[in-house]
LUMPAMI-911669 format. One record per residue (C-alpha): x, y, z; residue in one letter. Coordinates in steps of 0.05 Angstrom, whole numbers, padded with zeros to 5 digits. Example, Ala and Ser with C-alpha at 12.3 -4.5 7.8 and 13.67 -1.06 7.14 Angstrom:
% LUMPAMI-911669
((00246; -00090; 00156); "A") ((00273; -00021; 00143); "S") 
***
This chain:
% LUMPAMI-911669
((-01727; 00644; 00829); "M") ((-01692; 00649; 00895); "T") ((-01648; 00579; 00915); "S") ((-01710; 00557; 00949); "T") ((-01744; 00554; 00891); "G") ((-01793; 00617; 00908); "T") ((-01813; 00661; 00846); "P") ((-01781; 00725; 00848); "L") ((-01823; 00788; 00830); "P") ((-01816; 00808; 00766); "P") ((-01778; 00873; 00750); "H") ((-01830; 00933; 00743); "P") ((-01812; 00936; 00665); "S") ((-01813; 00862; 00654); "H") ((-01877; 00825; 00631); "P") ((-01889; 00778; 00689); "P") ((-01868; 00701; 00669); "C") ((-01907; 00642; 00671); "P") ((-01910; 00612; 00744); "P") ((-01852; 00554; 00754); "Q") ((-01860; 00493; 00801); "P") ((-01818; 00496; 00863); "A") ((-01774; 00446; 00833); "V") ((-01757; 00497; 00771); "G") ((-01694; 00523; 00805); "D") ((-01664; 00454; 00813); "R") ((-01684; 00440; 00746); "R") ((-01641; 00498; 00717); "R") ((-01580; 00471; 00746); "W") ((-01585; 00406; 00721); "F") ((-01606; 00433; 00651); "A") ((-01538; 00481; 00662); "L") ((-01493; 00415; 00669); "A") ((-01533; 00380; 00610); "I") ((-01512; 00441; 00565); "V") ((-01446; 00450; 00592); "M") ((-01428; 00374; 00577); "T") ((-01453; 00388; 00503); "A") ((-01404; 00448; 00504); "A") ((-01347; 00398; 00537); "F") ((-01366; 00350; 00481); "M") ((-01349; 00398; 00427); "D") ((-01291; 00428; 00459); "L") ((-01258; 00354; 00467); "V") ((-01282; 00340; 00397); "D") ((-01237; 00397; 00365); "V") ((-01173; 00381; 00417); "T") ((-01174; 00309; 00404); "I") ((-01178; 00314; 00332); "V") ((-01114; 00363; 00332); "N") ((-01075; 00314; 00371); "I") ((-01092; 00254; 00326); "A") ((-01082; 00287; 00257); "I") ((-01017; 00263; 00250); "P") ((-01044; 00186; 00256); "S") ((-01097; 00210; 00218); "I") ((-01049; 00226; 00159); "Q") ((-01003; 00162; 00166); "R") ((-01061; 00112; 00176); "D") ((-01107; 00145; 00119); "E") ((-01058; 00169; 00071); "G") ((-01084; 00250; 00078); "A") ((-01050; 00305; 00050); "T") ((-01030; 00367; 00081); "F") ((-01094; 00400; 00054); "S") ((-01144; 00341; 00066); "Q") ((-01110; 00345; 00140); "I") ((-01132; 00419; 00142); "Q") ((-01200; 00409; 00120); "W") ((-01209; 00353; 00175); "I") ((-01205; 00414; 00218); "T") ((-01223; 00474; 00177); "A") ((-01286; 00438; 00148); "G") ((-01308; 00427; 00215); "Y") ((-01300; 00500; 00232); "A") ((-01329; 00533; 00171); "L") ((-01394; 00489; 00180); "A") ((-01394; 00507; 00249); "F") ((-01389; 00576; 00225); "A") ((-01430; 00583; 00173); "A") ((-01494; 00557; 00212); "G") ((-01481; 00583; 00280); "L") ((-01520; 00649; 00264); "V") ((-01576; 00602; 00235); "T") ((-01576; 00555; 00292); "G") ((-01579; 00613; 00345); "G") ((-01637; 00645; 00309); "R") ((-01679; 00576; 00301); "L") ((-01670; 00566; 00377); "G") ((-01709; 00633; 00380); "D") ((-01759; 00611; 00331); "I") ((-01776; 00540; 00346); "H") ((-01753; 00532; 00421); "G") ((-01679; 00530; 00445); "R") ((-01694; 00459; 00476); "K") ((-01721; 00427; 00413); "R") ((-01658; 00452; 00367); "I") ((-01610; 00433; 00419); "F") ((-01638; 00362; 00426); "L") ((-01637; 00358; 00347); "I") ((-01565; 00386; 00341); "G") ((-01535; 00337; 00398); "I") ((-01571; 00279; 00364); "G") ((-01543; 00301; 00302); "G") ((-01468; 00310; 00327); "F") ((-01470; 00242; 00352); "T") ((-01501; 00211; 00287); "L") ((-01445; 00254; 00251); "A") ((-01383; 00231; 00305); "S") ((-01407; 00157; 00288); "A") ((-01401; 00172; 00212); "L") ((-01328; 00193; 00230); "C") ((-01309; 00142; 00270); "G") ((-01334; 00091; 00211); "L") ((-01302; 00138; 00156); "A") ((-01267; 00092; 00103); "V") ((-01223; 00142; 00074); "N") ((-01200; 00218; 00079); "P") ((-01265; 00238; 00030); "E") ((-01313; 00207; 00075); "M") ((-01272; 00235; 00138); "L") ((-01278; 00309; 00113); "V") ((-01355; 00302; 00091); "A") ((-01373; 00277; 00162); "S") ((-01336; 00332; 00191); "R") ((-01372; 00381; 00151); "I") ((-01438; 00350; 00180); "L") ((-01406; 00347; 00251); "Q") ((-01393; 00420; 00251); "G") ((-01462; 00435; 00217); "A") ((-01498; 00397; 00280); "M") ((-01448; 00434; 00329); "A") ((-01476; 00496; 00300); "A") ((-01547; 00474; 00320); "L") ((-01521; 00451; 00392); "M") ((-01476; 00502; 00414); "V") ((-01513; 00572; 00403); "P") ((-01571; 00542; 00453); "Q") ((-01521; 00533; 00504); "V") ((-01504; 00607; 00520); "L") ((-01577; 00629; 00493); "S") ((-01609; 00581; 00546); "I") ((-01557; 00612; 00598); "V") ((-01577; 00682; 00579); "H") ((-01654; 00673; 00579); "A") ((-01659; 00635; 00643); "T") ((-01601; 00663; 00691); "F") ((-01608; 00732; 00716); "P") ((-01550; 00780; 00706); "A") ((-01526; 00775; 00779); "H") ((-01516; 00697; 00774); "E") ((-01485; 00704; 00695); "R") ((-01413; 00713; 00729); "G") ((-01419; 00652; 00766); "K") ((-01446; 00610; 00708); "V") ((-01398; 00643; 00652); "F") ((-01337; 00625; 00706); "G") ((-01359; 00550; 00705); "L") ((-01361; 00560; 00629); "F") ((-01284; 00588; 00628); "G") ((-01271; 00520; 00667); "A") ((-01304; 00479; 00623); "I") ((-01268; 00506; 00570); "V") ((-01201; 00484; 00608); "G") ((-01221; 00420; 00630); "L") ((-01241; 00412; 00557); "G") ((-01173; 00429; 00533); "A") ((-01141; 00385; 00584); "V") ((-01181; 00327; 00573); "S") ((-01184; 00325; 00494); "G") ((-01107; 00326; 00486); "P") ((-01098; 00271; 00535); "L") ((-01158; 00232; 00514); "L") ((-01142; 00235; 00446); "G") ((-01069; 00209; 00456); "A") ((-01086; 00153; 00500); "L") ((-01143; 00129; 00457); "L") ((-01104; 00128; 00397); "T") ((-01043; 00100; 00427); "E") ((-01083; 00043; 00464); "W") ((-01117; 00017; 00391); "N") ((-01174; -00005; 00423); "L") ((-01200; -00062; 00380); "F") ((-01152; -00050; 00323); "G") ((-01193; 00013; 00312); "L") ((-01132; 00056; 00316); "E") ((-01155; 00134; 00317); "W") ((-01230; 00124; 00308); "R") ((-01245; 00116; 00383); "P") ((-01237; 00186; 00387); "I") ((-01297; 00197; 00347); "F") ((-01331; 00142; 00373); "L") ((-01328; 00161; 00445); "I") ((-01384; 00218; 00432); "N") ((-01434; 00162; 00420); "L") ((-01449; 00147; 00498); "P") ((-01440; 00224; 00520); "V") ((-01489; 00249; 00459); "G") ((-01542; 00189; 00475); "I") ((-01538; 00209; 00550); "A") ((-01548; 00284; 00539); "G") ((-01605; 00270; 00488); "L") ((-01642; 00223; 00542); "I") ((-01625; 00278; 00604); "L") ((-01635; 00340; 00559); "G") ((-01706; 00318; 00541); "S") ((-01735; 00311; 00615); "R") ((-01695; 00366; 00652); "F") ((-01685; 00429; 00602); "I") ((-01741; 00478; 00598); "S") ((-01763; 00508; 00531); "E") ((-01757; 00577; 00514); "S") ((-01762; 00615; 00453); "K") ((-01767; 00689; 00429); "A") ((-01822; 00727; 00458); "P") ((-01847; 00754; 00383); "R") ((-01858; 00707; 00318); "A") ((-01788; 00706; 00276); "L") ((-01779; 00682; 00209); "K") ((-01717; 00644; 00188); "L") ((-01675; 00686; 00135); "D") ((-01653; 00633; 00077); "L") ((-01622; 00684; 00034); "V") ((-01584; 00712; 00092); "G") ((-01559; 00636; 00106); "V") ((-01543; 00631; 00038); "A") ((-01494; 00696; 00031); "L") ((-01465; 00675; 00097); "V") ((-01444; 00611; 00073); "T") ((-01425; 00632; 00005); "L") ((-01383; 00689; 00031); "G") ((-01342; 00644; 00086); "L") ((-01337; 00590; 00031); "L") ((-01303; 00638; -00026); "M") ((-01254; 00667; 00029); "L") ((-01234; 00603; 00063); "L") ((-01232; 00554; 00007); "Y") ((-01176; 00593; -00033); "P") ((-01139; 00603; 00029); "L") ((-01132; 00526; 00049); "T") ((-01122; 00504; -00023); "R") ((-01087; 00566; -00047); "G") ((-01012; 00535; -00032); "R") ((-01029; 00462; -00056); "E") ((-01053; 00495; -00126); "L") ((-00997; 00541; -00130); "D") ((-01039; 00609; -00117); "W") ((-01083; 00609; -00176); "P") ((-01111; 00677; -00195); "V") ((-01191; 00646; -00181); "W") ((-01163; 00645; -00112); "G") ((-01152; 00713; -00109); "Y") ((-01220; 00729; -00149); "V") ((-01258; 00687; -00098); "S") ((-01226; 00721; -00031); "M") ((-01236; 00792; -00063); "A") ((-01308; 00774; -00086); "G") ((-01324; 00745; -00015); "A") ((-01313; 00825; 00013); "L") ((-01370; 00840; -00040); "V") ((-01413; 00782; -00020); "V") ((-01405; 00799; 00061); "F") ((-01431; 00875; 00036); "A") ((-01488; 00847; -00001); "A") ((-01507; 00809; 00066); "L") ((-01503; 00878; 00102); "V") ((-01544; 00915; 00054); "A") ((-01597; 00853; 00052); "Y") ((-01606; 00846; 00131); "E") ((-01609; 00921; 00136); "R") ((-01671; 00917; 00088); "H") ((-01698; 00853; 00115); "K") ((-01698; 00883; 00192); "G") ((-01736; 00942; 00164); "A") ((-01789; 00892; 00126); "R") ((-01806; 00847; 00174); "D") ((-01766; 00850; 00238); "G") ((-01736; 00775; 00223); "S") ((-01660; 00785; 00198); "P") ((-01616; 00729; 00204); "L") ((-01565; 00776; 00236); "I") ((-01594; 00832; 00284); "E") ((-01545; 00888; 00258); "L") ((-01574; 00932; 00314); "S") ((-01534; 00892; 00362); "L") ((-01471; 00926; 00332); "F") ((-01494; 00990; 00366); "R") ((-01482; 00959; 00425); "V") ((-01411; 00983; 00440); "K") ((-01389; 00924; 00485); "S") ((-01419; 00876; 00429); "F") ((-01386; 00910; 00370); "A") ((-01314; 00909; 00406); "A") ((-01323; 00838; 00432); "G") ((-01340; 00810; 00369); "V") ((-01279; 00840; 00332); "A") ((-01237; 00811; 00384); "V") ((-01271; 00748; 00386); "Q") ((-01257; 00738; 00306); "T") ((-01181; 00756; 00321); "V") ((-01175; 00714; 00374); "F") ((-01203; 00654; 00338); "G") ((-01148; 00665; 00284); "V") ((-01094; 00660; 00340); "V") ((-01126; 00591; 00355); "L") ((-01123; 00569; 00287); "G") ((-01065; 00574; 00274); "V") ((-01028; 00556; 00339); "F") ((-01062; 00489; 00356); "F") ((-01048; 00456; 00289); "L") ((-00982; 00478; 00280); "V") ((-00962; 00464; 00355); "W") ((-00990; 00390; 00344); "T") ((-00950; 00383; 00272); "L") ((-00885; 00412; 00305); "Y") ((-00885; 00366; 00367); "M") ((-00904; 00300; 00324); "Q") ((-00878; 00307; 00260); "I") ((-00830; 00364; 00272); "G") ((-00796; 00331; 00341); "L") ((-00821; 00263; 00324); "G") ((-00858; 00257; 00392); "W") ((-00907; 00202; 00410); "S") ((-00978; 00213; 00415); "L") ((-00981; 00212; 00487); "L") ((-00918; 00254; 00502); "R") ((-00951; 00309; 00460); "A") ((-01014; 00305; 00496); "G") ((-00981; 00302; 00569); "L") ((-00939; 00363; 00548); "T") ((-01005; 00401; 00537); "G") ((-01025; 00400; 00615); "V") ((-00990; 00455; 00638); "P") ((-01026; 00498; 00589); "F") ((-01092; 00466; 00596); "S") ((-01084; 00476; 00677); "L") ((-01074; 00543; 00668); "A") ((-01127; 00565; 00624); "V") ((-01178; 00531; 00676); "S") ((-01146; 00570; 00739); "A") ((-01137; 00643; 00705); "A") ((-01210; 00629; 00678); "A") ((-01242; 00622; 00742); "G") ((-01205; 00673; 00772); "M") ((-01214; 00730; 00719); "S") ((-01290; 00728; 00723); "V") ((-01298; 00719; 00801); "Q") ((-01242; 00761; 00830); "L") ((-01210; 00799; 00775); "L") ((-01253; 00831; 00722); "V") ((-01307; 00858; 00776); "P") ((-01245; 00906; 00807); "R") ((-01201; 00914; 00747); "Y") ((-01253; 00909; 00688); "G") ((-01222; 00915; 00620); "R") ((-01154; 00917; 00646); "K") ((-01155; 00841; 00658); "V") ((-01171; 00821; 00587); "L") ((-01115; 00861; 00563); "Q") ((-01063; 00837; 00613); "A") ((-01086; 00771; 00585); "G") ((-01065; 00783; 00509); "A") ((-01000; 00813; 00538); "L") ((-00982; 00753; 00585); "V") ((-01005; 00704; 00527); "M") ((-00957; 00740; 00482); "A") ((-00910; 00743; 00529); "A") ((-00907; 00666; 00533); "G") ((-00903; 00659; 00459); "V") ((-00847; 00704; 00465); "L") ((-00812; 00657; 00513); "V") ((-00826; 00600; 00465); "Y") ((-00797; 00621; 00404); "I") ((-00734; 00632; 00443); "W") ((-00728; 00567; 00477); "E") ((-00747; 00529; 00411); "A") ((-00690; 00572; 00376); "E") ((-00647; 00555; 00430); "R") ((-00656; 00486; 00450); "Y") ((-00665; 00459; 00371); "G") ((-00688; 00391; 00366); "Q") ((-00672; 00371; 00439); "S") ((-00725; 00409; 00470); "I") ((-00765; 00374; 00523); "S") ((-00839; 00379; 00550); "P") ((-00803; 00402; 00617); "W") ((-00772; 00464; 00579); "Q") ((-00838; 00478; 00549); "M") ((-00865; 00479; 00612); "A") ((-00860; 00550; 00628); "L") ((-00878; 00584; 00566); "P") ((-00943; 00539; 00558); "L") ((-00964; 00556; 00633); "T") ((-00952; 00634; 00618); "V") ((-00994; 00629; 00550); "M") ((-01048; 00587; 00584); "G") ((-01056; 00635; 00637); "A") ((-01065; 00691; 00587); "G") ((-01114; 00657; 00545); "M") ((-01154; 00642; 00612); "G") ((-01155; 00715; 00629); "L") ((-01189; 00727; 00561); "I") ((-01238; 00670; 00546); "V") ((-01288; 00673; 00608); "A") ((-01295; 00748; 00617); "P") ((-01296; 00767; 00542); "L") ((-01364; 00723; 00539); "T") ((-01389; 00761; 00595); "D") ((-01370; 00831; 00570); "A") ((-01397; 00818; 00496); "V") ((-01467; 00791; 00525); "L") ((-01473; 00837; 00576); "S") ((-01518; 00886; 00549); "E") ((-01552; 00845; 00493); "V") ((-01624; 00846; 00492); "P") ((-01653; 00782; 00520); "R") ((-01701; 00773; 00462); "E") ((-01642; 00774; 00417); "H") ((-01598; 00721; 00460); "A") ((-01604; 00671; 00409); "G") ((-01577; 00713; 00350); "S") ((-01520; 00746; 00395); "A") ((-01497; 00677; 00424); "S") ((-01501; 00654; 00348); "G") ((-01460; 00713; 00323); "L") ((-01405; 00711; 00378); "I") ((-01387; 00638; 00362); "N") ((-01399; 00648; 00289); "T") ((-01347; 00703; 00289); "V") ((-01298; 00660; 00332); "Q") ((-01306; 00602; 00293); "Q") ((-01296; 00641; 00228); "M") ((-01228; 00670; 00254); "G") ((-01211; 00597; 00275); "N") ((-01223; 00572; 00203); "A") ((-01188; 00635; 00177); "L") ((-01124; 00620; 00223); "G") ((-01126; 00546; 00197); "L") ((-01125; 00570; 00123); "G") ((-01072; 00611; 00142); "L") ((-01031; 00559; 00167); "V") ((-01008; 00545; 00090); "S") ((-00985; 00611; 00092); "V") ((-00946; 00624; 00155); "V") ((-00929; 00551; 00164); "F") ((-00928; 00508; 00105); "F") ((-00907; 00573; 00065); "G") ((-00839; 00565; 00095); "V") ((-00822; 00492; 00090); "I") ((-00802; 00465; 00031); "D") ((-00849; 00409; -00005); "E") ((-00793; 00359; -00018); "R") ((-00750; 00346; 00040); "L") ((-00705; 00289; 00051); "A") ((-00723; 00250; 00120); "P") ((-00666; 00282; 00156); "A") ((-00692; 00349; 00140); "E") ((-00764; 00350; 00159); "V") ((-00749; 00363; 00233); "G") ((-00717; 00427; 00226); "P") ((-00761; 00440; 00174); "A") ((-00812; 00442; 00219); "F") ((-00788; 00473; 00275); "A") ((-00766; 00529; 00233); "D") ((-00837; 00540; 00201); "G") ((-00871; 00531; 00278); "F") ((-00821; 00592; 00305); "R") ((-00845; 00639; 00237); "H") ((-00919; 00612; 00255); "A") ((-00906; 00634; 00324); "L") ((-00883; 00703; 00309); "G") ((-00947; 00716; 00269); "W") ((-00984; 00691; 00336); "V") ((-00944; 00737; 00378); "A") ((-00963; 00796; 00325); "A") ((-01038; 00784; 00320); "V") ((-01044; 00784; 00398); "L") ((-01016; 00855; 00398); "G") ((-01067; 00873; 00354); "V") ((-01116; 00837; 00399); "I") ((-01090; 00885; 00458); "F") ((-01104; 00945; 00420); "L") ((-01172; 00921; 00401); "L") ((-01191; 00911; 00470); "M") ((-01181; 00987; 00484); "F") ((-01254; 00998; 00455); "A") ((-01283; 00949; 00501); "L") ((-01322; 00981; 00561); "P") ((-01278; 00995; 00621); "K") ((-01326; 00952; 00665); "H") ((-01381; 00904; 00646); "P") ((-01447; 00931; 00658); "A") ((-01467; 00884; 00712); "R") ((-01412; 00902; 00745); "H") ((-01425; 00977; 00759); "V") ((-01459; 00979; 00832); "E") ((-01512; 01023; 00840); "G") ((-01531; 01045; 00770); "T") ((-01587; 00989; 00756); "G") ((-01546; 00961; 00704); "A") ((-01565; 00895; 00716); "E") ((-01639; 00912; 00694); "D") ((-01621; 00969; 00642); "A") ((-01668; 00975; 00588); "P") ((-01622; 00939; 00533); "A") ((-01641; 00870; 00574); "V") ((-01716; 00887; 00597); "T") ((-01757; 00830; 00558); "K") ((-01763; 00762; 00584); "E") ((-01763; 00696; 00546); "P") ((-01834; 00655; 00534); "E") ((-01820; 00602; 00574); "L") ((-01859; 00536; 00553); "V") ((-01870; 00475; 00602); "S") 
***
């Protein structure tokens, strides 16, 4: 449709879409605002929890392993369920699954806020991650299925800005809500704040989001779901618990066995795709070069984010002894830089310079990490938020150059009938990388810290662990830079005069249900 609501003529290779009312165009922008709010809620929830983790540890007596599971449990459930969530949207309707997801996420948030011990909090976080796995894939698939190629750049630019805004709001909101100690609830309002947002999203989403689903009947692949979940658990559980249990032999056996499970998953998905055309993971997507390369980058980038954000929080609050509010405010330059760079990269830079923008982002972010290591070494325990502002701004700018255009590049050549599966995979691999990064915190951070420290030794030990972990982050960013050479030089939709916007890879329209 045009901006006035006039239906556009279908492309010759496209089946005609059902006629939409004149108000339809306005409704899809309302729908976009609603699904972006849900994505924002998910992003804020992650960053809020990171900033409040030391407070949860003190108030609930949580162990370091439980702290990792409060974050990694969410990421693991999120990663394990995302492909399934995307497929369920394709089968049963993206609106329907989105509403179930946002309702469940709201309920799980209430359970997190009412948790009476660390075990209940971990279980509620796992449920929250599972519900987010239903909700989040529908965001990108609804966008991909309802916005034409020439508008998606603007939409993904907005998505990048939402990422930055979520990164800004989460730490500040978490710090304020925890320090205010509303009604004597201590850290609990960081979860309870999701309730009014979730309820509003549920009501407005049921009214403004149009239903869409895959144009042909699909089936849910329960065996694939079981294999994905088993493989992720076998890989991540030993990583998270290994240090605490002194790295038992069964942990190494489990991690090696995970590779066997993933190999069995690929074989089974290939067989199921040939048999009935309804695999959980659409392996044909990996023949699209931009998608395969982008998935690899997303996975490794997730590792970077998983390691950095948890270690950074522990460093500021436990290593340096800073208050929640001071730590939250310290992250503002980083978040603002992410938001600004994300908007510029999609709208201005990528159309002109293509892949080089993403590679520049990896190098800029790595440069910021190296400056941070140098400053942490030079200033030690006396380092101030103002001294951190420079490296954090540089890191944020680098991250912003990556996050928004990477999503666009990965999805640019994906067939629309696989929009849900593809968006689920994109989120899955990033969350899998994130969970892997959180598990690796046991190795790259806690692994260099003595378990028995005198109070005066805690700060310097955490500072040393922080620098050590940042060294690993810089090395992984170098790997990301090299992986990006496999991305297309220019996203297909930016190539003028080639018909790339209507390439055969994206010729099928979604079935729209009024």
